[in-house]
C-alpha positions in Angstrom: 134.0 89.3 77.8 133.7 85.9 76.0 135.5 82.8 77.2 137.6 81.3 74.4 136.0 78.1 72.8 137.8 74.9 73.5 137.3 71.2 74.5 138.9 70.9 77.8 140.3 67.5 78.4 139.8 67.9 82.2 137.4 70.1 84.4 139.1 69.7 87.7 142.7 70.5 88.5 144.1 67.9 90.8 146.6 68.4 93.5 148.9 66.0 91.7 148.7 68.2 88.6 149.6 71.2 90.7 152.4 69.6 92.6 154.1 68.5 89.3 153.6 71.9 87.7 155.2 73.7 90.7 158.2 71.5 90.2 158.5 72.8 86.6 161.4 75.0 85.8 159.3 77.8 84.3 157.3 78.5 87.5 158.2 81.3 89.8 158.4 80.7 93.5 156.1 82.6 96.0 159.0 84.5 97.2 159.6 85.8 93.6 155.9 86.5 93.3 155.9 88.5 96.4 159.0 90.5 95.4 157.5 91.1 92.0 154.2 92.4 93.4 156.0 94.8 95.8 158.1 96.2 92.9 155.0 96.6 90.9 153.3 98.5 93.8 156.4 100.7 94.3 156.3 101.7 90.6 159.5 99.9 89.8 157.9 97.5 87.3 158.3 99.0 83.8 160.7 101.7 85.0 163.2 103.2 82.5 166.6 101.7 82.9 169.6 101.7 80.6 169.3 99.1 77.7 171.9 96.6 76.9 172.9 95.3 73.3 172.6 91.6 72.8 173.8 90.0 69.6 172.7 86.7 67.9 174.8 84.9 65.3 173.8 82.7 62.4 176.0 80.7 59.9 174.6 80.8 56.4 173.9 77.2 54.8 173.2 78.0 51.2 173.3 81.0 48.8 170.5 83.6 49.2 169.7 87.3 49.6 169.9 88.9 53.0 166.3 90.1 53.6 164.5 86.7 52.9 167.3 85.1 55.1 166.5 87.4 58.0 162.8 86.7 57.7 163.4 82.9 57.6 165.4 82.8 61.0 163.6 81.6 64.1 163.2 85.0 65.5 159.8 85.8 64.3 161.0 88.9 62.4 158.4 90.5 60.1 159.5 92.0 56.8 159.0 95.5 58.4 161.1 94.6 61.4 163.8 93.0 59.4 164.1 96.2 57.2 164.2 98.4 60.4 167.2 96.3 61.7 169.0 96.9 58.4 168.1 100.6 58.2 169.7 101.1 61.7 172.7 98.9 60.8 171.9 96.3 63.4 172.9 93.6 60.9 176.5 92.8 60.0 178.1 90.1 57.9 181.6 88.7 58.2 183.9 90.0 55.6 181.4 92.4 54.0 181.7 96.2 54.7 178.5 97.1 52.8 175.1 95.5 53.9 171.9 96.0 52.0 168.6 94.0 51.9 169.7 92.5 48.6 173.2 91.6 49.7 174.1 88.2 48.5 175.0 85.6 51.2 177.4 82.7 50.6 177.6 79.4 52.5 179.6 79.9 55.6 179.0 83.7 56.0 178.3 84.6 59.7 175.3 87.0 60.1 175.2 88.9 63.4 172.1 90.8 64.5 172.3 93.2 67.4 169.1 93.6 69.4 168.5 96.1 72.2 167.8 94.1 75.3 164.9 95.9 77.0 164.8 96.3 80.8 162.4 93.8 82.5 159.0 95.3 82.3 159.8 97.8 79.6 157.7 95.9 76.9 154.7 95.9 79.2 155.2 99.6 79.8 155.6 100.4 76.2 152.3 98.7 75.3 150.3 100.1 78.3 149.8 96.6 79.8 150.0 96.2 83.6 150.2 93.1 85.7 147.7 93.3 88.7 148.3 89.8 90.1 150.7 87.0 89.5 150.9 83.6 91.1 151.9 80.0 90.1 148.5 79.4 88.5 147.1 82.7 87.1 147.9 86.1 85.9 145.6 89.0 86.0 146.3 92.0 83.9 145.0 95.4 82.9 144.7 95.6 79.1 144.9 99.1 77.4 142.3 100.1 74.8 143.5 99.5 71.2 145.3 96.2 72.0 144.0 92.7 70.9 143.5 90.2 73.5 144.9 87.4 71.4 146.1 86.8 67.7 144.2 87.3 64.7 144.9 86.6 61.0 146.2 90.2 60.6 148.0 90.7 64.0 149.8 87.8 65.7 152.6 89.7 67.6 151.0 92.9 69.2 148.5 91.1 71.4 148.0 91.1 75.2 148.7 87.4 75.1 151.9 87.5 73.2 153.3 90.4 75.2 152.5 88.9 78.6 154.0 85.5 77.5 157.3 87.1 76.3 157.5 89.1 79.6 157.0 86.0 81.7 159.6 84.1 79.6 162.1 86.9 80.5 160.9 87.0 84.1 161.4 83.3 84.6 164.4 83.0 82.3 162.7 80.0 80.5 161.6 79.9 76.9 159.2 77.1 77.9 157.1 79.6 79.9 153.5 79.9 78.5 150.3 81.5 79.4 146.9 80.3 78.2 143.9 82.4 77.2 140.7 82.0 79.3 138.5 84.7 77.8 138.9 87.8 75.6 138.0 91.5 75.5 137.3 93.6 72.4 140.3 95.5 71.1 138.7 98.8 71.9 137.8 97.7 75.5 140.2 98.2 78.3 140.5 96.6 81.8 140.9 93.3 83.7 141.7 90.0 82.1 142.8 86.7 83.6 145.2 84.3 82.1 146.0 80.7 83.1 149.6 79.3 83.5 148.7 75.8 82.4 146.2 74.0 80.3 144.6 72.4 83.3 144.1 75.7 85.1 142.7 77.1 81.8 140.2 74.2 81.5 139.1 74.7 85.2 138.5 78.5 84.8 136.7 78.0 81.7 134.5 75.3 83.1 133.5 77.5 86.0 133.3 80.8 84.0 129.5 81.3 84.5 130.3 81.6 88.3 132.8 84.4 87.8 131.5 87.9 88.5 132.3 90.1 85.5 131.5 93.9 85.9 132.1 96.8 83.4 131.8 100.5 83.5 130.4 102.3 80.5 129.7 105.8 79.6 126.7 106.1 77.4 125.0 108.8 75.3 121.9 110.1 77.1 120.1 109.1 80.4 118.3 105.6 80.5 114.6 106.0 81.6 115.1 103.4 84.4 117.8 103.5 87.0 118.4 99.7 86.6 117.2 96.9 84.6 118.0 93.6 82.8 118.6 93.5 79.0 117.9 90.2 77.2 118.4 89.7 73.5 119.1 86.9 70.9 122.3 88.1 69.1 123.6 87.0 65.7 126.8 88.0 63.9 126.3 89.0 60.1 128.7 88.4 57.4 130.1 92.0 57.8 131.1 90.9 61.4 128.5 93.2 63.0 126.4 91.7 65.7 122.7 92.5 66.1 119.5 91.4 67.9 117.0 89.1 66.3 113.5 87.9 67.3 114.2 84.2 66.8 117.4 82.0 66.9 120.8 83.4 67.7 122.4 83.2 71.2 120.8 84.5 74.4 122.6 87.5 75.9 121.9 88.8 79.3 123.2 92.0 80.9 122.2 93.7 84.1 122.6 97.4 84.2 122.7 100.1 87.0 122.9 103.8 86.5 125.7 105.2 88.7 125.1 108.9 87.8 124.2 111.4 85.1 126.8 113.6 83.6 125.2 116.3 81.4 124.1 114.5 78.2 125.9 111.3 79.3 125.6 108.7 81.9 127.9 106.3 83.8 126.6 102.7 84.0 127.7 99.6 85.8 127.1 96.4 83.8 127.2 92.8 85.1 127.4 90.2 82.6 125.4 86.9 82.9 126.4 85.7 79.5 129.4 86.6 77.5 128.5 87.0 73.8 130.7 89.0 71.3 129.9 92.7 71.5 127.1 91.9 73.9 127.2 95.2 76.1 127.7 97.3 73.0 124.8 95.9 71.0 122.4 95.7 73.9 123.1 99.4 75.1 122.6 100.6 71.4 119.4 98.7 71.2 118.3 100.4 74.5 118.7 103.8 72.6 122.0 104.6 74.6 125.1 103.6 72.7 128.4 103.7 74.3 130.4 107.0 73.8 132.9 106.4 71.1 131.2 103.3 69.6 130.6 104.5 66.0 130.2 100.9 64.9 127.0 100.6 66.9 125.6 104.1 66.4 127.4 106.5 68.8 127.4 110.1 67.6 130.1 111.4 69.8 133.7 110.3 70.5 135.3 113.0 72.8 137.7 110.6 74.5 139.0 109.3 71.3 138.2 105.6 72.5 135.4 103.3 73.3 134.1 104.3 76.8 134.0 100.7 78.0 136.1 99.3 80.8 136.3 95.9 82.5 136.6 97.0 86.1 135.8 94.0 88.3 136.6 90.3 88.3 135.6 87.9 91.2 136.2 84.2 91.2 137.5 81.3 93.4 141.2 80.5 93.0 141.4 77.3 90.7 143.9 75.7 93.2 143.2 77.0 96.7 139.6 77.9 96.3 140.2 81.2 97.9 138.1 84.1 97.0 139.9 86.4 94.5 138.6 89.9 93.8 140.1 92.5 91.5 139.1 96.0 90.7 140.4 98.5 88.2 139.9 102.3 88.2 138.4 104.1 85.3 141.2 105.2 82.9 142.1 108.8 83.0 140.6 109.7 79.7 137.2 108.4 80.7 137.4 110.0 84.1 138.1 113.4 82.4 135.2 112.9 80.1 132.9 112.6 83.2 134.6 115.7 84.8 134.0 117.8 81.7 130.3 116.9 81.6 129.8 117.4 85.4 130.8 121.0 85.1 128.3 121.8 82.3 
């Protein structure tokens, strides 16, 4: 769990900053937050409700073909998504009965695009992302395995950051709503993440990141010789984007581990991070001779759960505004629990 590199302009969030932020139109009230939390607990968040059709219209300014025109619109449509809209006849053009990707558009033509308007929370549900805590300053979520924390060169849309931001825009009914990345999890890792709702909150959390308690659960191959210990390594990343330990140089990585139990030829470990280097836990456990189950990149021989058996299960920190102690825990995902149960019966 590494914090995102940035140069914060301020390390302390003043009460004036917070008071002005609270008056902004994109912040939800405490009553809304309480109502939202109660719905989430009752299982209403992300529930399936009928969808509505919402249409957007655009007037063509100059002659062009339809497909590149759709992609150029301020809707963030990819080529694939635009083709899907055409295939499902969600695009109509005034005065034209036939609509194809290469339909010629003339100045003055009106293009209408019909979108399915998903119920509040449906997008979160579809991507397996869940909000654990929401207030005026921070959002804590559970990220599923397989989902990027933030955008990359190859993927900018299907990320925890983008999905959460779009959800909060819908929740607050404000296109100005933003969330800011504080740290990241590997795509393959599931569990707790915290986001900030302003840049000043982001800076404050990142400045105090070393004081945040960050604990993980991992299922590893084999049984460590010692029930607990501290792993210290200097890590570097190769040109092939693989991290490994070196004798000299690199960045110091420190992880404390504790064996919670043996399950046949596998063990459940609790890991507490003192530093937050890229792939830190994965590299250090592999160097210990006990790679994480499902971690083919770092030497695992087995993958019975069809995923990396690593989960961010505990975050503890002081609230950046009130100073109150915040503690969040996330249960081990079902597939990983099942893996432990299968090994317990052997």
